[in-house]
GULO-422379 format. One record per residue (C-alpha): x, z, y; residue number from 1. Coordinates in steps of 0.5 Angstrom, whole numbers, plus 500, padded with zeros to 3 digits. Layout:
residues N
[r [X, Z, Y], NUM]
...
//
This chain:
residues 460
[r [486, 535, 228], 1]
[r [492, 532, 229], 2]
[r [498, 535, 233], 3]
[r [499, 531, 240], 4]
[r [505, 527, 240], 5]
[r [510, 529, 246], 6]
[r [511, 523, 251], 7]
[r [516, 518, 249], 8]
[r [522, 518, 254], 9]
[r [523, 511, 257], 10]
[r [530, 509, 255], 11]
[r [534, 507, 261], 12]
[r [534, 499, 262], 13]
[r [541, 496, 262], 14]
[r [539, 491, 266], 15]
[r [536, 496, 271], 16]
[r [542, 500, 271], 17]
[r [547, 494, 273], 18]
[r [542, 491, 278], 19]
[r [542, 498, 282], 20]
[r [549, 499, 281], 21]
[r [551, 492, 284], 22]
[r [545, 493, 290], 23]
[r [548, 500, 291], 24]
[r [555, 497, 292], 25]
[r [553, 491, 296], 26]
[r [549, 496, 301], 27]
[r [555, 501, 301], 28]
[r [559, 495, 303], 29]
[r [554, 493, 308], 30]
[r [554, 499, 311], 31]
[r [562, 500, 311], 32]
[r [562, 493, 314], 33]
[r [557, 495, 320], 34]
[r [561, 501, 322], 35]
[r [567, 497, 322], 36]
[r [564, 492, 326], 37]
[r [561, 497, 331], 38]
[r [568, 501, 332], 39]
[r [572, 494, 333], 40]
[r [566, 491, 338], 41]
[r [566, 498, 342], 42]
[r [574, 498, 342], 43]
[r [574, 491, 345], 44]
[r [568, 492, 349], 45]
[r [571, 498, 352], 46]
[r [578, 494, 353], 47]
[r [574, 488, 357], 48]
[r [570, 492, 361], 49]
[r [576, 497, 363], 50]
[r [580, 490, 365], 51]
[r [574, 488, 369], 52]
[r [574, 495, 373], 53]
[r [581, 494, 374], 54]
[r [581, 487, 377], 55]
[r [575, 490, 381], 56]
[r [579, 495, 384], 57]
[r [585, 490, 385], 58]
[r [580, 486, 389], 59]
[r [578, 491, 393], 60]
[r [585, 493, 395], 61]
[r [586, 486, 397], 62]
[r [580, 486, 401], 63]
[r [582, 493, 405], 64]
[r [589, 490, 407], 65]
[r [586, 484, 410], 66]
[r [580, 488, 414], 67]
[r [580, 494, 418], 68]
[r [575, 499, 416], 69]
[r [569, 499, 421], 70]
[r [568, 506, 424], 71]
[r [561, 506, 425], 72]
[r [559, 504, 418], 73]
[r [561, 506, 411], 74]
[r [556, 502, 407], 75]
[r [557, 495, 404], 76]
[r [551, 491, 402], 77]
[r [553, 487, 396], 78]
[r [548, 482, 393], 79]
[r [545, 484, 386], 80]
[r [548, 478, 382], 81]
[r [546, 481, 375], 82]
[r [542, 486, 372], 83]
[r [548, 490, 371], 84]
[r [550, 490, 378], 85]
[r [546, 497, 380], 86]
[r [550, 500, 375], 87]
[r [557, 499, 378], 88]
[r [559, 502, 384], 89]
[r [566, 503, 388], 90]
[r [568, 508, 394], 91]
[r [574, 507, 398], 92]
[r [577, 513, 402], 93]
[r [582, 513, 408], 94]
[r [586, 520, 409], 95]
[r [581, 523, 404], 96]
[r [575, 521, 408], 97]
[r [570, 516, 405], 98]
[r [571, 509, 409], 99]
[r [567, 504, 405], 100]
[r [562, 505, 399], 101]
[r [557, 500, 395], 102]
[r [550, 501, 397], 103]
[r [549, 505, 391], 104]
[r [555, 510, 391], 105]
[r [554, 517, 394], 106]
[r [557, 519, 400], 107]
[r [561, 525, 397], 108]
[r [567, 523, 392], 109]
[r [565, 522, 385], 110]
[r [572, 524, 383], 111]
[r [576, 530, 385], 112]
[r [581, 526, 389], 113]
[r [586, 531, 389], 114]
[r [586, 531, 381], 115]
[r [585, 523, 380], 116]
[r [590, 520, 376], 117]
[r [592, 514, 380], 118]
[r [592, 507, 376], 119]
[r [588, 510, 370], 120]
[r [582, 511, 367], 121]
[r [577, 517, 367], 122]
[r [570, 519, 364], 123]
[r [566, 524, 368], 124]
[r [559, 526, 368], 125]
[r [555, 526, 374], 126]
[r [548, 528, 375], 127]
[r [546, 527, 368], 128]
[r [550, 520, 367], 129]
[r [556, 518, 364], 130]
[r [561, 514, 369], 131]
[r [567, 510, 367], 132]
[r [572, 510, 373], 133]
[r [578, 507, 375], 134]
[r [583, 509, 381], 135]
[r [587, 505, 385], 136]
[r [592, 506, 391], 137]
[r [591, 501, 397], 138]
[r [597, 498, 401], 139]
[r [597, 504, 405], 140]
[r [599, 511, 401], 141]
[r [593, 514, 404], 142]
[r [588, 509, 401], 143]
[r [584, 511, 395], 144]
[r [580, 506, 391], 145]
[r [575, 508, 386], 146]
[r [571, 503, 382], 147]
[r [566, 506, 377], 148]
[r [561, 504, 372], 149]
[r [555, 507, 368], 150]
[r [557, 508, 361], 151]
[r [549, 507, 358], 152]
[r [551, 499, 361], 153]
[r [556, 499, 356], 154]
[r [552, 502, 350], 155]
[r [547, 497, 352], 156]
[r [552, 491, 352], 157]
[r [555, 494, 345], 158]
[r [548, 494, 342], 159]
[r [546, 487, 344], 160]
[r [553, 485, 341], 161]
[r [551, 489, 334], 162]
[r [544, 486, 334], 163]
[r [547, 479, 334], 164]
[r [552, 480, 329], 165]
[r [548, 485, 324], 166]
[r [541, 483, 324], 167]
[r [543, 477, 321], 168]
[r [546, 481, 315], 169]
[r [541, 486, 315], 170]
[r [536, 480, 314], 171]
[r [540, 477, 309], 172]
[r [540, 483, 304], 173]
[r [533, 482, 301], 174]
[r [535, 475, 300], 175]
[r [541, 478, 297], 176]
[r [538, 483, 292], 177]
[r [533, 477, 290], 178]
[r [539, 473, 288], 179]
[r [542, 479, 285], 180]
[r [536, 480, 281], 181]
[r [535, 473, 279], 182]
[r [542, 473, 277], 183]
[r [542, 479, 272], 184]
[r [535, 477, 269], 185]
[r [538, 470, 267], 186]
[r [545, 473, 265], 187]
[r [541, 478, 260], 188]
[r [537, 472, 257], 189]
[r [541, 471, 251], 190]
[r [539, 478, 249], 191]
[r [532, 477, 250], 192]
[r [533, 471, 246], 193]
[r [536, 475, 240], 194]
[r [531, 480, 241], 195]
[r [525, 475, 240], 196]
[r [529, 472, 234], 197]
[r [529, 478, 231], 198]
[r [522, 480, 232], 199]
[r [520, 474, 229], 200]
[r [523, 474, 223], 201]
[r [520, 476, 217], 202]
[r [522, 482, 213], 203]
[r [526, 479, 208], 204]
[r [530, 474, 212], 205]
[r [537, 477, 213], 206]
[r [541, 470, 214], 207]
[r [546, 471, 219], 208]
[r [545, 470, 227], 209]
[r [548, 464, 230], 210]
[r [554, 467, 234], 211]
[r [556, 460, 237], 212]
[r [551, 460, 243], 213]
[r [552, 468, 244], 214]
[r [556, 470, 250], 215]
[r [563, 473, 248], 216]
[r [561, 480, 250], 217]
[r [556, 480, 245], 218]
[r [559, 477, 239], 219]
[r [562, 483, 237], 220]
[r [556, 487, 236], 221]
[r [552, 481, 233], 222]
[r [558, 480, 228], 223]
[r [557, 487, 226], 224]
[r [550, 486, 226], 225]
[r [551, 480, 221], 226]
[r [555, 484, 217], 227]
[r [550, 489, 216], 228]
[r [545, 484, 214], 229]
[r [550, 482, 209], 230]
[r [551, 489, 206], 231]
[r [543, 490, 206], 232]
[r [542, 483, 203], 233]
[r [547, 485, 197], 234]
[r [543, 492, 196], 235]
[r [537, 488, 196], 236]
[r [539, 483, 191], 237]
[r [542, 489, 187], 238]
[r [536, 492, 187], 239]
[r [532, 486, 185], 240]
[r [537, 484, 179], 241]
[r [536, 492, 177], 242]
[r [529, 491, 177], 243]
[r [529, 485, 173], 244]
[r [534, 487, 168], 245]
[r [530, 493, 167], 246]
[r [524, 490, 166], 247]
[r [527, 485, 161], 248]
[r [531, 489, 157], 249]
[r [526, 495, 157], 250]
[r [520, 490, 154], 251]
[r [523, 489, 147], 252]
[r [525, 497, 146], 253]
[r [518, 499, 148], 254]
[r [515, 494, 144], 255]
[r [518, 496, 138], 256]
[r [517, 503, 139], 257]
[r [509, 501, 140], 258]
[r [509, 497, 134], 259]
[r [513, 503, 130], 260]
[r [508, 508, 133], 261]
[r [502, 503, 131], 262]
[r [505, 503, 124], 263]
[r [505, 510, 123], 264]
[r [498, 511, 125], 265]
[r [496, 506, 120], 266]
[r [500, 508, 114], 267]
[r [497, 513, 109], 268]
[r [503, 514, 105], 269]
[r [507, 520, 108], 270]
[r [514, 517, 106], 271]
[r [512, 510, 110], 272]
[r [509, 514, 116], 273]
[r [516, 518, 116], 274]
[r [520, 512, 116], 275]
[r [516, 509, 122], 276]
[r [517, 515, 126], 277]
[r [524, 515, 125], 278]
[r [524, 508, 127], 279]
[r [520, 510, 133], 280]
[r [525, 516, 135], 281]
[r [531, 511, 134], 282]
[r [527, 506, 139], 283]
[r [527, 512, 144], 284]
[r [534, 513, 143], 285]
[r [536, 506, 144], 286]
[r [531, 506, 150], 287]
[r [534, 512, 153], 288]
[r [541, 509, 152], 289]
[r [539, 502, 156], 290]
[r [536, 506, 162], 291]
[r [543, 510, 162], 292]
[r [547, 503, 162], 293]
[r [542, 500, 167], 294]
[r [543, 506, 172], 295]
[r [550, 507, 171], 296]
[r [551, 499, 173], 297]
[r [546, 500, 179], 298]
[r [550, 505, 182], 299]
[r [556, 501, 181], 300]
[r [553, 495, 184], 301]
[r [551, 499, 190], 302]
[r [558, 500, 192], 303]
[r [557, 508, 191], 304]
[r [564, 511, 191], 305]
[r [565, 516, 185], 306]
[r [568, 523, 186], 307]
[r [575, 523, 184], 308]
[r [579, 528, 181], 309]
[r [585, 529, 177], 310]
[r [584, 530, 170], 311]
[r [587, 529, 163], 312]
[r [584, 522, 160], 313]
[r [586, 525, 153], 314]
[r [581, 530, 153], 315]
[r [576, 525, 155], 316]
[r [578, 521, 150], 317]
[r [578, 526, 144], 318]
[r [571, 528, 147], 319]
[r [568, 521, 146], 320]
[r [571, 520, 139], 321]
[r [568, 527, 137], 322]
[r [561, 524, 139], 323]
[r [562, 517, 136], 324]
[r [566, 519, 129], 325]
[r [560, 520, 125], 326]
[r [557, 513, 126], 327]
[r [564, 510, 124], 328]
[r [564, 515, 118], 329]
[r [557, 513, 116], 330]
[r [559, 505, 116], 331]
[r [566, 507, 112], 332]
[r [570, 505, 118], 333]
[r [577, 508, 119], 334]
[r [578, 511, 126], 335]
[r [585, 512, 128], 336]
[r [587, 515, 135], 337]
[r [594, 515, 137], 338]
[r [594, 519, 144], 339]
[r [599, 523, 148], 340]
[r [597, 530, 149], 341]
[r [597, 530, 157], 342]
[r [595, 523, 160], 343]
[r [593, 524, 167], 344]
[r [589, 520, 172], 345]
[r [585, 520, 178], 346]
[r [578, 519, 176], 347]
[r [571, 521, 175], 348]
[r [570, 524, 169], 349]
[r [563, 522, 167], 350]
[r [564, 514, 169], 351]
[r [571, 515, 165], 352]
[r [567, 518, 159], 353]
[r [562, 512, 160], 354]
[r [568, 507, 159], 355]
[r [571, 510, 153], 356]
[r [564, 511, 150], 357]
[r [562, 503, 151], 358]
[r [569, 501, 148], 359]
[r [569, 505, 142], 360]
[r [561, 504, 141], 361]
[r [562, 497, 141], 362]
[r [568, 497, 136], 363]
[r [564, 501, 131], 364]
[r [557, 497, 132], 365]
[r [560, 490, 132], 366]
[r [566, 492, 126], 367]
[r [564, 491, 119], 368]
[r [563, 496, 114], 369]
[r [570, 499, 112], 370]
[r [573, 496, 118], 371]
[r [579, 499, 121], 372]
[r [579, 502, 129], 373]
[r [585, 504, 133], 374]
[r [585, 507, 139], 375]
[r [592, 509, 143], 376]
[r [593, 512, 150], 377]
[r [599, 513, 153], 378]
[r [603, 514, 160], 379]
[r [605, 507, 161], 380]
[r [611, 509, 166], 381]
[r [611, 506, 173], 382]
[r [605, 502, 171], 383]
[r [600, 508, 170], 384]
[r [596, 509, 164], 385]
[r [595, 504, 158], 386]
[r [589, 505, 154], 387]
[r [588, 500, 148], 388]
[r [582, 499, 143], 389]
[r [583, 495, 137], 390]
[r [579, 493, 131], 391]
[r [579, 489, 125], 392]
[r [573, 486, 126], 393]
[r [571, 478, 127], 394]
[r [573, 478, 134], 395]
[r [571, 473, 139], 396]
[r [572, 466, 140], 397]
[r [575, 463, 146], 398]
[r [568, 460, 148], 399]
[r [565, 467, 147], 400]
[r [571, 471, 151], 401]
[r [570, 466, 157], 402]
[r [563, 469, 157], 403]
[r [565, 476, 157], 404]
[r [562, 480, 163], 405]
[r [555, 476, 164], 406]
[r [549, 480, 164], 407]
[r [546, 481, 157], 408]
[r [550, 476, 154], 409]
[r [551, 478, 146], 410]
[r [555, 474, 141], 411]
[r [550, 470, 136], 412]
[r [550, 472, 129], 413]
[r [550, 480, 130], 414]
[r [544, 484, 128], 415]
[r [547, 490, 131], 416]
[r [542, 492, 137], 417]
[r [545, 492, 144], 418]
[r [543, 490, 151], 419]
[r [549, 486, 153], 420]
[r [551, 490, 159], 421]
[r [557, 494, 156], 422]
[r [562, 490, 158], 423]
[r [559, 489, 165], 424]
[r [559, 496, 166], 425]
[r [566, 497, 163], 426]
[r [569, 492, 168], 427]
[r [566, 495, 174], 428]
[r [568, 502, 172], 429]
[r [575, 500, 171], 430]
[r [575, 496, 178], 431]
[r [572, 503, 181], 432]
[r [578, 506, 179], 433]
[r [583, 501, 181], 434]
[r [585, 499, 174], 435]
[r [585, 492, 170], 436]
[r [581, 491, 164], 437]
[r [582, 485, 159], 438]
[r [580, 482, 152], 439]
[r [584, 479, 147], 440]
[r [586, 479, 139], 441]
[r [589, 484, 136], 442]
[r [596, 482, 133], 443]
[r [596, 487, 128], 444]
[r [589, 488, 126], 445]
[r [586, 481, 127], 446]
[r [580, 483, 131], 447]
[r [578, 484, 138], 448]
[r [583, 488, 142], 449]
[r [581, 491, 149], 450]
[r [587, 493, 154], 451]
[r [585, 498, 160], 452]
[r [590, 499, 165], 453]
[r [589, 505, 170], 454]
[r [593, 508, 176], 455]
[r [596, 515, 174], 456]
[r [596, 521, 177], 457]
[r [600, 528, 178], 458]
[r [599, 533, 173], 459]
[r [595, 539, 175], 460]
//
């Protein structure tokens, strides 16, 4: 029974986050605008209605001056001309006594006359209701005029003003949200197009994405993606080439090994059978060297940076000469080595050993019997390190020299076995160490001369 997988956490949506941020900002600005509108409308309404109270008080003062107070009635039955009229009242006091009042005003003073501020406004609470009053003095000093208005009427007017102002804005919010959603959705259309294009691609399609139609904000990401495609394509090409090379080159030695094994099985004579088995072992050795060459070339073409360290290249050279000197002796060749005792470079020991082994092995195998092979290694001052491999063999024609580095290229007319990968490997090893390699004709020996220049390093 397989274990249950935990539920995958849903990835956050960039489009949703952007839409939520913009809508939240719009709502916040709407709330701030509504608060500012309420404060400003309330202030202006208070100023306006306070001005009306002061004007009404002034009219009562003029009316009081024009008529004497009636002694038998203190109530004025004013007609109700507006729905807010019952919420406004006035009182006129003469020598501290109520002389005149509106029909809805009580017979007692709405304010403390002793503490009433003449010519000013005050807000008081009477019988559970808040009132706004203005106090004015009549033409005679002993006359006080009080004009008041209920605060709830002001609040009702304020709410009516706000409703007419803010309701359209509130109703527009859903339309604004829908417009923002549509705009954000349209803005993310290029990303959806790129997603659909990538999803529809076959596995091996690594061509670059078109940046011309992409938004500027996504071009950097798409360029990085194109660079990644290019690197993956190069790796896949190197892998395919390595597979083709291995299949191409291993076919011959494997066929030879099989043929020699069949000969050994069918040969009744012990001497002939021994010869076939030795040929089989030689074919195995050749196949093993070929596999090493292919793997080295594959690592270099894949862009693997080798681990570098300071090392004495003269020690590496002497080690390779000791291994391959037997082959030179068997062919009667004269092998000369002129190397300074300490030549320091920064490099990878195994790769530099492969470089020296390839160059020396090629010189031994492709030079005739009794040929002369010369190796020299020296510190070349500010130029770094100079390695030269020369022989007295036939050398290379200009046409063959121009083809050096081609994979599996071998000079015709040679019977020596080989894969044609040695020079390619040597070139890539030298390039990985920041050096240069060139081939020409030896001025002294007349054969091939290979020159390798590598950066030097401090001795340790």
